[in-house]
PQR file with spaces between the fields and no chain letter, atoms N, CA, C, O and H, PARSE charges and radii, in Angstrom:
ATOM       1  N    MET     1      -7.111    7.739  -18.022 -0.4000 1.5000
ATOM       2  CA   MET     1      -5.942    7.270  -17.296 -0.0000 2.0000
ATOM       3  C    MET     1      -6.385    6.252  -16.238  0.5500 1.7000
ATOM       4  O    MET     1      -7.461    6.392  -15.657 -0.5500 1.4000
ATOM       5  N    ALA     2      -5.578    5.251  -15.994 -0.4000 1.5000
ATOM       6  CA   ALA     2      -5.901    4.155  -15.078 -0.0000 2.0000
ATOM       7  C    ALA     2      -5.712    4.556  -13.609  0.5500 1.7000
ATOM       8  O    ALA     2      -4.857    5.373  -13.268 -0.5500 1.4000
ATOM       9  H    ALA     2      -4.704    5.137  -16.466  0.4000 1.0000
ATOM      10  N    PHE     3      -6.530    3.960  -12.771 -0.4000 1.5000
ATOM      11  CA   PHE     3      -6.404    4.125  -11.325 -0.0000 2.0000
ATOM      12  C    PHE     3      -5.087    3.501  -10.876  0.5500 1.7000
ATOM      13  O    PHE     3      -4.784    2.367  -11.246 -0.5500 1.4000
ATOM      14  H    PHE     3      -7.225    3.296  -13.048  0.4000 1.0000
ATOM      15  N    THR     4      -4.315    4.217  -10.096 -0.4000 1.5000
ATOM      16  CA   THR     4      -3.028    3.709   -9.605 -0.0000 2.0000
ATOM      17  C    THR     4      -2.871    3.982   -8.117  0.5500 1.7000
ATOM      18  O    THR     4      -3.458    4.913   -7.567 -0.5500 1.4000
ATOM      19  H    THR     4      -4.562    5.138   -9.795  0.4000 1.0000
ATOM      20  N    ARG     5      -2.057    3.139   -7.482 -0.4000 1.5000
ATOM      21  CA   ARG     5      -1.667    3.310   -6.089 -0.0000 2.0000
ATOM      22  C    ARG     5      -0.150    3.200   -6.067  0.5500 1.7000
ATOM      23  O    ARG     5       0.413    2.289   -6.673 -0.5500 1.4000
ATOM      24  H    ARG     5      -1.580    2.382   -7.930  0.4000 1.0000
ATOM      25  N    GLU     6       0.502    4.097   -5.392 -0.4000 1.5000
ATOM      26  CA   GLU     6       1.966    4.074   -5.354 -0.0000 2.0000
ATOM      27  C    GLU     6       2.478    4.676   -4.057  0.5500 1.7000
ATOM      28  O    GLU     6       1.719    5.238   -3.268 -0.5500 1.4000
ATOM      29  H    GLU     6       0.044    4.838   -4.900  0.4000 1.0000
ATOM      30  N    SER     7       3.777    4.544   -3.857 -0.4000 1.5000
ATOM      31  CA   SER     7       4.422    5.149   -2.699 -0.0000 2.0000
ATOM      32  C    SER     7       5.571    6.021   -3.187  0.5500 1.7000
ATOM      33  O    SER     7       6.372    5.576   -4.009 -0.5500 1.4000
ATOM      34  H    SER     7       4.393    4.087   -4.498  0.4000 1.0000
ATOM      35  N    PRO     8       5.667    7.250   -2.698 -0.5600 1.5000
ATOM      36  CA   PRO     8       6.809    8.085   -3.059  0.2800 2.0000
ATOM      37  C    PRO     8       8.107    7.606   -2.405  0.5500 1.7000
ATOM      38  O    PRO     8       9.178    8.132   -2.707 -0.5500 1.4000
ATOM      39  N    ALA     9       8.026    6.617   -1.514 -0.4000 1.5000
ATOM      40  CA   ALA     9       9.209    6.122   -0.794 -0.0000 2.0000
ATOM      41  C    ALA     9      10.028    5.124   -1.613  0.5500 1.7000
ATOM      42  O    ALA     9      11.207    4.917   -1.326 -0.5500 1.4000
ATOM      43  H    ALA     9       7.156    6.190   -1.268  0.4000 1.0000
ATOM      44  N    PHE    10       9.412    4.495   -2.642 -0.4000 1.5000
ATOM      45  CA   PHE    10      10.142    3.522   -3.471 -0.0000 2.0000
ATOM      46  C    PHE    10       9.383    3.283   -4.764  0.5500 1.7000
ATOM      47  O    PHE    10       8.174    3.503   -4.840 -0.5500 1.4000
ATOM      48  H    PHE    10       8.455    4.663   -2.875  0.4000 1.0000
ATOM      49  N    GLU    11      10.105    2.829   -5.780 -0.4000 1.5000
ATOM      50  CA   GLU    11       9.522    2.563   -7.094 -0.0000 2.0000
ATOM      51  C    GLU    11       8.853    1.193   -7.121  0.5500 1.7000
ATOM      52  O    GLU    11       9.241    0.289   -6.382 -0.5500 1.4000
ATOM      53  H    GLU    11      11.087    2.650   -5.719  0.4000 1.0000
ATOM      54  N    ASN    12       7.851    1.048   -7.974 -0.4000 1.5000
ATOM      55  CA   ASN    12       7.164   -0.218   -8.156 -0.0000 2.0000
ATOM      56  C    ASN    12       8.154   -1.321   -8.534  0.5500 1.7000
ATOM      57  O    ASN    12       8.975   -1.140   -9.433 -0.5500 1.4000
ATOM      58  H    ASN    12       7.536    1.782   -8.575  0.4000 1.0000
ATOM      59  N    GLY    13       8.076   -2.457   -7.849 -0.4000 1.5000
ATOM      60  CA   GLY    13       8.938   -3.593   -8.133 -0.0000 2.0000
ATOM      61  C    GLY    13      10.301   -3.534   -7.459  0.5500 1.7000
ATOM      62  O    GLY    13      11.084   -4.477   -7.581 -0.5500 1.4000
ATOM      63  H    GLY    13       7.409   -2.604   -7.118  0.4000 1.0000
ATOM      64  N    GLN    14      10.604   -2.456   -6.755 -0.4000 1.5000
ATOM      65  CA   GLN    14      11.891   -2.316   -6.083 -0.0000 2.0000
ATOM      66  C    GLN    14      11.812   -2.836   -4.644  0.5500 1.7000
ATOM      67  O    GLN    14      10.726   -3.025   -4.096 -0.5500 1.4000
ATOM      68  H    GLN    14       9.968   -1.691   -6.655  0.4000 1.0000
ATOM      69  N    VAL    15      12.964   -3.059   -4.056 -0.4000 1.5000
ATOM      70  CA   VAL    15      13.046   -3.496   -2.663 -0.0000 2.0000
ATOM      71  C    VAL    15      12.500   -2.379   -1.770  0.5500 1.7000
ATOM      72  O    VAL    15      12.802   -1.203   -1.979 -0.5500 1.4000
ATOM      73  H    VAL    15      13.847   -2.906   -4.501  0.4000 1.0000
ATOM      74  N    ILE    16      11.702   -2.756   -0.783 -0.4000 1.5000
ATOM      75  CA   ILE    16      11.149   -1.772    0.147 -0.0000 2.0000
ATOM      76  C    ILE    16      12.279   -1.285    1.061  0.5500 1.7000
ATOM      77  O    ILE    16      12.974   -2.108    1.657 -0.5500 1.4000
ATOM      78  H    ILE    16      11.457   -3.711   -0.614  0.4000 1.0000
ATOM      79  N    PRO    17      12.479    0.036    1.185 -0.5600 1.5000
ATOM      80  CA   PRO    17      13.580    0.581    1.993  0.2800 2.0000
ATOM      81  C    PRO    17      13.488    0.192    3.479  0.5500 1.7000
ATOM      82  O    PRO    17      12.407   -0.069    4.007 -0.5500 1.4000
ATOM      83  N    GLU    18      14.627    0.166    4.111 -0.4000 1.5000
ATOM      84  CA   GLU    18      14.790   -0.268    5.501 -0.0000 2.0000
ATOM      85  C    GLU    18      13.804    0.333    6.508  0.5500 1.7000
ATOM      86  O    GLU    18      13.307   -0.393    7.370 -0.5500 1.4000
ATOM      87  H    GLU    18      15.505    0.378    3.682  0.4000 1.0000
ATOM      88  N    PRO    19      13.505    1.642    6.427 -0.5600 1.5000
ATOM      89  CA   PRO    19      12.578    2.185    7.437  0.2800 2.0000
ATOM      90  C    PRO    19      11.197    1.519    7.422  0.5500 1.7000
ATOM      91  O    PRO    19      10.458    1.604    8.403 -0.5500 1.4000
ATOM      92  N    TYR    20      10.849    0.860    6.319 -0.4000 1.5000
ATOM      93  CA   TYR    20       9.506    0.315    6.159 -0.0000 2.0000
ATOM      94  C    TYR    20       9.433   -1.210    6.273  0.5500 1.7000
ATOM      95  O    TYR    20       8.395   -1.798    5.969 -0.5500 1.4000
ATOM      96  H    TYR    20      11.449    0.791    5.521  0.4000 1.0000
ATOM      97  N    VAL    21      10.496   -1.843    6.696 -0.4000 1.5000
ATOM      98  CA   VAL    21      10.488   -3.299    6.856 -0.0000 2.0000
ATOM      99  C    VAL    21      10.541   -3.659    8.338  0.5500 1.7000
ATOM     100  O    VAL    21      10.941   -2.853    9.179 -0.5500 1.4000
ATOM     101  H    VAL    21      11.339   -1.365    6.943  0.4000 1.0000
ATOM     102  N    ARG    22      10.126   -4.895    8.636 -0.4000 1.5000
ATOM     103  CA   ARG    22      10.037   -5.341   10.035 -0.0000 2.0000
ATOM     104  C    ARG    22      11.356   -5.203   10.783  0.5500 1.7000
ATOM     105  O    ARG    22      11.366   -4.752   11.929 -0.5500 1.4000
ATOM     106  H    ARG    22       9.801   -5.549    7.953  0.4000 1.0000
ATOM     107  N    ASN    23      12.450   -5.575   10.170 -0.4000 1.5000
ATOM     108  CA   ASN    23      13.750   -5.526   10.849 -0.0000 2.0000
ATOM     109  C    ASN    23      14.414   -4.155   10.738  0.5500 1.7000
ATOM     110  O    ASN    23      15.551   -3.973   11.174 -0.5500 1.4000
ATOM     111  H    ASN    23      12.441   -5.941    9.239  0.4000 1.0000
ATOM     112  N    GLY    24      13.706   -3.203   10.157 -0.4000 1.5000
ATOM     113  CA   GLY    24      14.185   -1.829   10.065 -0.0000 2.0000
ATOM     114  C    GLY    24      13.401   -0.976   11.045  0.5500 1.7000
ATOM     115  O    GLY    24      13.368   -1.261   12.242 -0.5500 1.4000
ATOM     116  H    GLY    24      12.783   -3.352    9.802  0.4000 1.0000
ATOM     117  N    GLY    25      12.776    0.064   10.538 -0.4000 1.5000
ATOM     118  CA   GLY    25      11.985    0.944   11.397 -0.0000 2.0000
ATOM     119  C    GLY    25      10.562    0.468   11.605  0.5500 1.7000
ATOM     120  O    GLY    25       9.866    0.959   12.494 -0.5500 1.4000
ATOM     121  H    GLY    25      12.802    0.296    9.566  0.4000 1.0000
ATOM     122  N    ASN    26      10.114   -0.505   10.777 -0.4000 1.5000
ATOM     123  CA   ASN    26       8.766   -1.079   10.868 -0.0000 2.0000
ATOM     124  C    ASN    26       7.675   -0.011   10.740  0.5500 1.7000
ATOM     125  O    ASN    26       6.632   -0.096   11.389 -0.5500 1.4000
ATOM     126  H    ASN    26      10.680   -0.904   10.055  0.4000 1.0000
ATOM     127  N    LEU    27       7.931    1.001    9.888 -0.4000 1.5000
ATOM     128  CA   LEU    27       6.971    2.070    9.648 -0.0000 2.0000
ATOM     129  C    LEU    27       6.108    1.739    8.437  0.5500 1.7000
ATOM     130  O    LEU    27       6.558    1.029    7.537 -0.5500 1.4000
ATOM     131  H    LEU    27       8.777    1.069    9.360  0.4000 1.0000
ATOM     132  N    SER    28       4.893    2.233    8.401 -0.4000 1.5000
ATOM     133  CA   SER    28       4.053    2.108    7.208 -0.0000 2.0000
ATOM     134  C    SER    28       4.540    3.125    6.185  0.5500 1.7000
ATOM     135  O    SER    28       4.721    4.293    6.530 -0.5500 1.4000
ATOM     136  H    SER    28       4.528    2.810    9.132  0.4000 1.0000
ATOM     137  N    PRO    29       4.756    2.717    4.941 -0.5600 1.5000
ATOM     138  CA   PRO    29       5.230    3.672    3.938  0.2800 2.0000
ATOM     139  C    PRO    29       4.118    4.644    3.544  0.5500 1.7000
ATOM     140  O    PRO    29       2.935    4.311    3.624 -0.5500 1.4000
ATOM     141  N    PRO    30       4.505    5.840    3.119 -0.5600 1.5000
ATOM     142  CA   PRO    30       3.485    6.767    2.626  0.2800 2.0000
ATOM     143  C    PRO    30       2.891    6.207    1.334  0.5500 1.7000
ATOM     144  O    PRO    30       3.612    5.652    0.506 -0.5500 1.4000
ATOM     145  N    LEU    31       1.587    6.352    1.165 -0.4000 1.5000
ATOM     146  CA   LEU    31       0.895    5.858   -0.027 -0.0000 2.0000
ATOM     147  C    LEU    31       0.068    6.971   -0.640  0.5500 1.7000
ATOM     148  O    LEU    31      -0.371    7.892    0.048 -0.5500 1.4000
ATOM     149  H    LEU    31       1.000    6.803    1.838  0.4000 1.0000
ATOM     150  N    GLN    32      -0.138    6.873   -1.938 -0.4000 1.5000
ATOM     151  CA   GLN    32      -1.016    7.814   -2.623 -0.0000 2.0000
ATOM     152  C    GLN    32      -1.704    7.102   -3.767  0.5500 1.7000
ATOM     153  O    GLN    32      -1.149    6.164   -4.339 -0.5500 1.4000
ATOM     154  H    GLN    32       0.218    6.125   -2.498  0.4000 1.0000
ATOM     155  N    TRP    33      -2.903    7.535   -4.106 -0.4000 1.5000
ATOM     156  CA   TRP    33      -3.618    6.957   -5.228 -0.0000 2.0000
ATOM     157  C    TRP    33      -4.022    8.074   -6.164  0.5500 1.7000
ATOM     158  O    TRP    33      -4.246    9.211   -5.748 -0.5500 1.4000
ATOM     159  H    TRP    33      -3.354    8.297   -3.641  0.4000 1.0000
ATOM     160  N    LYS    34      -4.113    7.724   -7.447 -0.4000 1.5000
ATOM     161  CA   LYS    34      -4.420    8.713   -8.481 -0.0000 2.0000
ATOM     162  C    LYS    34      -5.468    8.149   -9.427  0.5500 1.7000
ATOM     163  O    LYS    34      -5.526    6.945   -9.677 -0.5500 1.4000
ATOM     164  H    LYS    34      -3.931    6.800   -7.784  0.4000 1.0000
ATOM     165  N    ASN    35      -6.294    9.048   -9.945 -0.4000 1.5000
ATOM     166  CA   ASN    35      -7.273    8.723  -10.985 -0.0000 2.0000
ATOM     167  C    ASN    35      -8.305    7.686  -10.543  0.5500 1.7000
ATOM     168  O    ASN    35      -8.633    6.766  -11.292 -0.5500 1.4000
ATOM     169  H    ASN    35      -6.247   10.026   -9.741  0.4000 1.0000
ATOM     170  N    ALA    36      -8.807    7.843   -9.335 -0.4000 1.5000
ATOM     171  CA   ALA    36      -9.882    6.949   -8.883 -0.0000 2.0000
ATOM     172  C    ALA    36     -11.111    7.188   -9.751  0.5500 1.7000
ATOM     173  O    ALA    36     -11.321    8.301  -10.233 -0.5500 1.4000
ATOM     174  H    ALA    36      -8.540    8.590   -8.727  0.4000 1.0000
ATOM     175  N    PRO    37     -11.924    6.155   -9.954 -0.5600 1.5000
ATOM     176  CA   PRO    37     -13.144    6.330  -10.757  0.2800 2.0000
ATOM     177  C    PRO    37     -14.052    7.412  -10.162  0.5500 1.7000
ATOM     178  O    PRO    37     -14.109    7.587   -8.945 -0.5500 1.4000
ATOM     179  N    ALA    38     -14.742    8.115  -11.017 -0.4000 1.5000
ATOM     180  CA   ALA    38     -15.673    9.151  -10.565 -0.0000 2.0000
ATOM     181  C    ALA    38     -16.671    8.543   -9.576  0.5500 1.7000
ATOM     182  O    ALA    38     -17.162    7.434   -9.782 -0.5500 1.4000
ATOM     183  H    ALA    38     -14.696    7.972  -12.006  0.4000 1.0000
ATOM     184  N    GLY    39     -16.958    9.267   -8.524 -0.4000 1.5000
ATOM     185  CA   GLY    39     -17.917    8.814   -7.533 -0.0000 2.0000
ATOM     186  C    GLY    39     -17.330    7.934   -6.439  0.5500 1.7000
ATOM     187  O    GLY    39     -18.056    7.495   -5.547 -0.5500 1.4000
ATOM     188  H    GLY    39     -16.559   10.169   -8.357  0.4000 1.0000
ATOM     189  N    THR    40     -16.025    7.670   -6.492 -0.4000 1.5000
ATOM     190  CA   THR    40     -15.401    6.853   -5.441 -0.0000 2.0000
ATOM     191  C    THR    40     -15.562    7.562   -4.100  0.5500 1.7000
ATOM     192  O    THR    40     -15.240    8.743   -3.970 -0.5500 1.4000
ATOM     193  H    THR    40     -15.436    8.027   -7.217  0.4000 1.0000
ATOM     194  N    ARG    41     -16.058    6.837   -3.111 -0.4000 1.5000
ATOM     195  CA   ARG    41     -16.269    7.418   -1.779 -0.0000 2.0000
ATOM     196  C    ARG    41     -15.232    6.955   -0.767  0.5500 1.7000
ATOM     197  O    ARG    41     -14.913    7.686    0.171 -0.5500 1.4000
ATOM     198  H    ARG    41     -16.319    5.877   -3.217  0.4000 1.0000
ATOM     199  N    SER    42     -14.700    5.743   -0.946 -0.4000 1.5000
ATOM     200  CA   SER    42     -13.697    5.243   -0.007 -0.0000 2.0000
ATOM     201  C    SER    42     -12.862    4.157   -0.678  0.5500 1.7000
ATOM     202  O    SER    42     -13.206    3.656   -1.748 -0.5500 1.4000
ATOM     203  H    SER    42     -14.958    5.149   -1.708  0.4000 1.0000
ATOM     204  N    PHE    43     -11.762    3.808   -0.025 -0.4000 1.5000
ATOM     205  CA   PHE    43     -10.842    2.789   -0.513 -0.0000 2.0000
ATOM     206  C    PHE    43     -10.680    1.680    0.513  0.5500 1.7000
ATOM     207  O    PHE    43     -10.928    1.872    1.703 -0.5500 1.4000
ATOM     208  H    PHE    43     -11.482    4.215    0.845  0.4000 1.0000
ATOM     209  N    LEU    44     -10.262    0.530    0.036 -0.4000 1.5000
ATOM     210  CA   LEU    44      -9.869   -0.620    0.850 -0.0000 2.0000
ATOM     211  C    LEU    44      -8.448   -0.950    0.429  0.5500 1.7000
ATOM     212  O    LEU    44      -8.154   -0.995   -0.765 -0.5500 1.4000
ATOM     213  H    LEU    44     -10.060    0.374   -0.931  0.4000 1.0000
ATOM     214  N    LEU    45      -7.568   -1.179    1.380 -0.4000 1.5000
ATOM     215  CA   LEU    45      -6.188   -1.514    1.073 -0.0000 2.0000
ATOM     216  C    LEU    45      -5.789   -2.760    1.849  0.5500 1.7000
ATOM     217  O    LEU    45      -5.883   -2.791    3.076 -0.5500 1.4000
ATOM     218  H    LEU    45      -7.807   -1.142    2.351  0.4000 1.0000
ATOM     219  N    VAL    46      -5.344   -3.786    1.131 -0.4000 1.5000
ATOM     220  CA   VAL    46      -4.884   -5.035    1.731 -0.0000 2.0000
ATOM     221  C    VAL    46      -3.437   -5.246    1.292  0.5500 1.7000
ATOM     222  O    VAL    46      -3.130   -5.163    0.102 -0.5500 1.4000
ATOM     223  H    VAL    46      -5.268   -3.761    0.134  0.4000 1.0000
ATOM     224  N    VAL    47      -2.558   -5.514    2.239 -0.4000 1.5000
ATOM     225  CA   VAL    47      -1.152   -5.776    1.933 -0.0000 2.0000
ATOM     226  C    VAL    47      -0.856   -7.219    2.281  0.5500 1.7000
ATOM     227  O    VAL    47      -0.906   -7.617    3.445 -0.5500 1.4000
ATOM     228  H    VAL    47      -2.807   -5.581    3.205  0.4000 1.0000
ATOM     229  N    GLU    48      -0.542   -8.009    1.241 -0.4000 1.5000
ATOM     230  CA   GLU    48      -0.226   -9.426    1.419 -0.0000 2.0000
ATOM     231  C    GLU    48       1.150   -9.720    0.844  0.5500 1.7000
ATOM     232  O    GLU    48       1.568   -9.113   -0.142 -0.5500 1.4000
ATOM     233  H    GLU    48      -0.501   -7.686    0.295  0.4000 1.0000
ATOM     234  N    ASP    49       1.836  -10.643    1.463 -0.4000 1.5000
ATOM     235  CA   ASP    49       3.181  -11.053    1.059 -0.0000 2.0000
ATOM     236  C    ASP    49       3.085  -12.454    0.460  0.5500 1.7000
ATOM     237  O    ASP    49       2.952  -13.441    1.183 -0.5500 1.4000
ATOM     238  H    ASP    49       1.497  -11.136    2.264  0.4000 1.0000
ATOM     239  N    SER    50       3.154  -12.527   -0.861 -0.4000 1.5000
ATOM     240  CA   SER    50       2.966  -13.813   -1.541 -0.0000 2.0000
ATOM     241  C    SER    50       4.188  -14.726   -1.471  0.5500 1.7000
ATOM     242  O    SER    50       4.077  -15.917   -1.762 -0.5500 1.4000
ATOM     243  H    SER    50       3.262  -11.725   -1.448  0.4000 1.0000
ATOM     244  N    ASP    51       5.336  -14.200   -1.096 -0.4000 1.5000
ATOM     245  CA   ASP    51       6.521  -15.065   -1.024 -0.0000 2.0000
ATOM     246  C    ASP    51       7.028  -15.238    0.413  0.5500 1.7000
ATOM     247  O    ASP    51       8.213  -15.489    0.634 -0.5500 1.4000
ATOM     248  H    ASP    51       5.426  -13.232   -0.860  0.4000 1.0000
ATOM     249  N    ALA    52       6.136  -15.106    1.368 -0.4000 1.5000
ATOM     250  CA   ALA    52       6.497  -15.343    2.778 -0.0000 2.0000
ATOM     251  C    ALA    52       6.881  -16.813    2.956  0.5500 1.7000
ATOM     252  O    ALA    52       6.427  -17.675    2.204 -0.5500 1.4000
ATOM     253  H    ALA    52       5.174  -14.903    1.189  0.4000 1.0000
ATOM     254  N    THR    53       7.699  -17.085    3.933 -0.4000 1.5000
ATOM     255  CA   THR    53       8.207  -18.449    4.129 -0.0000 2.0000
ATOM     256  C    THR    53       7.119  -19.475    4.404  0.5500 1.7000
ATOM     257  O    THR    53       7.302  -20.652    4.092 -0.5500 1.4000
ATOM     258  H    THR    53       8.067  -16.385    4.545  0.4000 1.0000
ATOM     259  N    ARG    54       5.994  -19.069    4.975 -0.4000 1.5000
ATOM     260  CA   ARG    54       4.899  -20.008    5.265 -0.0000 2.0000
ATOM     261  C    ARG    54       3.715  -19.822    4.323  0.5500 1.7000
ATOM     262  O    ARG    54       2.588  -20.162    4.681 -0.5500 1.4000
ATOM     263  H    ARG    54       5.845  -18.113    5.228  0.4000 1.0000
ATOM     264  N    GLY    55       3.949  -19.292    3.135 -0.4000 1.5000
ATOM     265  CA   GLY    55       2.861  -19.046    2.195 -0.0000 2.0000
ATOM     266  C    GLY    55       2.347  -17.629    2.320  0.5500 1.7000
ATOM     267  O    GLY    55       3.015  -16.771    2.896 -0.5500 1.4000
ATOM     268  H    GLY    55       4.865  -19.016    2.844  0.4000 1.0000
ATOM     269  N    MET    56       1.167  -17.378    1.785 -0.4000 1.5000
ATOM     270  CA   MET    56       0.597  -16.035    1.782 -0.0000 2.0000
ATOM     271  C    MET    56       0.441  -15.511    3.212  0.5500 1.7000
ATOM     272  O    MET    56      -0.133  -16.175    4.075 -0.5500 1.4000
ATOM     273  H    MET    56       0.625  -18.076    1.317  0.4000 1.0000
ATOM     274  N    PHE    57       0.967  -14.305    3.439 -0.4000 1.5000
ATOM     275  CA   PHE    57       0.883  -13.681    4.759 -0.0000 2.0000
ATOM     276  C    PHE    57       0.234  -12.315    4.602  0.5500 1.7000
ATOM     277  O    PHE    57       0.725  -11.486    3.836 -0.5500 1.4000
ATOM     278  H    PHE    57       1.434  -13.766    2.738  0.4000 1.0000
ATOM     279  N    ARG    58      -0.852  -12.067    5.304 -0.4000 1.5000
ATOM     280  CA   ARG    58      -1.500  -10.758    5.272 -0.0000 2.0000
ATOM     281  C    ARG    58      -0.891   -9.889    6.357  0.5500 1.7000
ATOM     282  O    ARG    58      -1.004  -10.184    7.547 -0.5500 1.4000
ATOM     283  H    ARG    58      -1.251  -12.740    5.926  0.4000 1.0000
ATOM     284  N    HIS    59      -0.246   -8.816    5.931 -0.4000 1.5000
ATOM     285  CA   HIS    59       0.379   -7.885    6.863 -0.0000 2.0000
ATOM     286  C    HIS    59      -0.667   -7.007    7.533  0.5500 1.7000
ATOM     287  O    HIS    59      -0.672   -6.852    8.754 -0.5500 1.4000
ATOM     288  H    HIS    59      -0.154   -8.577    4.964  0.4000 1.0000
ATOM     289  N    TRP    60      -1.558   -6.430    6.718 -0.4000 1.5000
ATOM     290  CA   TRP    60      -2.614   -5.622    7.265 -0.0000 2.0000
ATOM     291  C    TRP    60      -3.671   -5.339    6.223  0.5500 1.7000
ATOM     292  O    TRP    60      -3.452   -5.497    5.022 -0.5500 1.4000
ATOM     293  H    TRP    60      -1.553   -6.556    5.726  0.4000 1.0000
ATOM     294  N    ALA    61      -4.830   -4.913    6.715 -0.4000 1.5000
ATOM     295  CA   ALA    61      -5.941   -4.501    5.861 -0.0000 2.0000
ATOM     296  C    ALA    61      -6.588   -3.275    6.508  0.5500 1.7000
ATOM     297  O    ALA    61      -6.784   -3.229    7.722 -0.5500 1.4000
ATOM     298  H    ALA    61      -5.008   -4.784    7.690  0.4000 1.0000
ATOM     299  N    VAL    62      -6.909   -2.301    5.689 -0.4000 1.5000
ATOM     300  CA   VAL    62      -7.539   -1.075    6.161 -0.0000 2.0000
ATOM     301  C    VAL    62      -8.721   -0.790    5.245  0.5500 1.7000
ATOM     302  O    VAL    62      -8.601   -0.903    4.026 -0.5500 1.4000
ATOM     303  H    VAL    62      -6.749   -2.338    4.702  0.4000 1.0000
ATOM     304  N    TYR    63      -9.847   -0.426    5.813 -0.4000 1.5000
ATOM     305  CA   TYR    63     -11.017   -0.157    4.989 -0.0000 2.0000
ATOM     306  C    TYR    63     -11.644    1.187    5.364  0.5500 1.7000
ATOM     307  O    TYR    63     -11.332    1.767    6.405 -0.5500 1.4000
ATOM     308  H    TYR    63      -9.945   -0.333    6.804  0.4000 1.0000
ATOM     309  N    ASP    64     -12.510    1.655    4.515 -0.4000 1.5000
ATOM     310  CA   ASP    64     -13.225    2.915    4.694 -0.0000 2.0000
ATOM     311  C    ASP    64     -12.264    4.103    4.751  0.5500 1.7000
ATOM     312  O    ASP    64     -12.446    5.016    5.556 -0.5500 1.4000
ATOM     313  H    ASP    64     -12.763    1.184    3.669  0.4000 1.0000
ATOM     314  N    ILE    65     -11.245    4.087    3.899 -0.4000 1.5000
ATOM     315  CA   ILE    65     -10.322    5.212    3.777 -0.0000 2.0000
ATOM     316  C    ILE    65     -11.008    6.247    2.880  0.5500 1.7000
ATOM     317  O    ILE    65     -11.332    5.948    1.730 -0.5500 1.4000
ATOM     318  H    ILE    65     -11.097    3.345    3.245  0.4000 1.0000
ATOM     319  N    ALA    66     -11.225    7.425    3.381 -0.4000 1.5000
ATOM     320  CA   ALA    66     -11.947    8.460    2.629 -0.0000 2.0000
ATOM     321  C    ALA    66     -11.260    8.743    1.290  0.5500 1.7000
ATOM     322  O    ALA    66     -10.035    8.848    1.232 -0.5500 1.4000
ATOM     323  H    ALA    66     -10.962    7.667    4.315  0.4000 1.0000
ATOM     324  N    ALA    67     -12.037    8.866    0.229 -0.4000 1.5000
ATOM     325  CA   ALA    67     -11.490    9.056   -1.120 -0.0000 2.0000
ATOM     326  C    ALA    67     -10.648   10.324   -1.232  0.5500 1.7000
ATOM     327  O    ALA    67      -9.704   10.354   -2.021 -0.5500 1.4000
ATOM     328  H    ALA    67     -13.032    8.781    0.276  0.4000 1.0000
ATOM     329  N    GLY    68     -10.957   11.361   -0.476 -0.4000 1.5000
ATOM     330  CA   GLY    68     -10.214   12.611   -0.553 -0.0000 2.0000
ATOM     331  C    GLY    68      -8.955   12.651    0.296  0.5500 1.7000
ATOM     332  O    GLY    68      -8.258   13.665    0.326 -0.5500 1.4000
ATOM     333  H    GLY    68     -11.724   11.336    0.165  0.4000 1.0000
ATOM     334  N    ARG    69      -8.662   11.576    0.974 -0.4000 1.5000
ATOM     335  CA   ARG    69      -7.511   11.548    1.889 -0.0000 2.0000
ATOM     336  C    ARG    69      -6.241   11.152    1.160  0.5500 1.7000
ATOM     337  O    ARG    69      -6.264   10.228    0.346 -0.5500 1.4000
ATOM     338  H    ARG    69      -9.229   10.752    0.950  0.4000 1.0000
ATOM     339  N    ASP    70      -5.135   11.829    1.432 -0.4000 1.5000
ATOM     340  CA   ASP    70      -3.820   11.462    0.861 -0.0000 2.0000
ATOM     341  C    ASP    70      -3.079   10.588    1.818  0.5500 1.7000
ATOM     342  O    ASP    70      -1.957   10.171    1.531 -0.5500 1.4000
ATOM     343  H    ASP    70      -5.116   12.579    2.093  0.4000 1.0000
């Protein structure tokens, strides 16, 4: 099975709900990953907005997320 990252707050390809957008609650959505390769020790997560009005916009980047963390 393939490695996946998803959020229980919304389906892939759907509009991000109001609590998680800048003009809403501006909260980080809950995330989860499944089926990481054996031996994975940590994750890196980068969130970029490819259709931002001024081109690619990086919202945030987080690194060294422990593999066992939900």
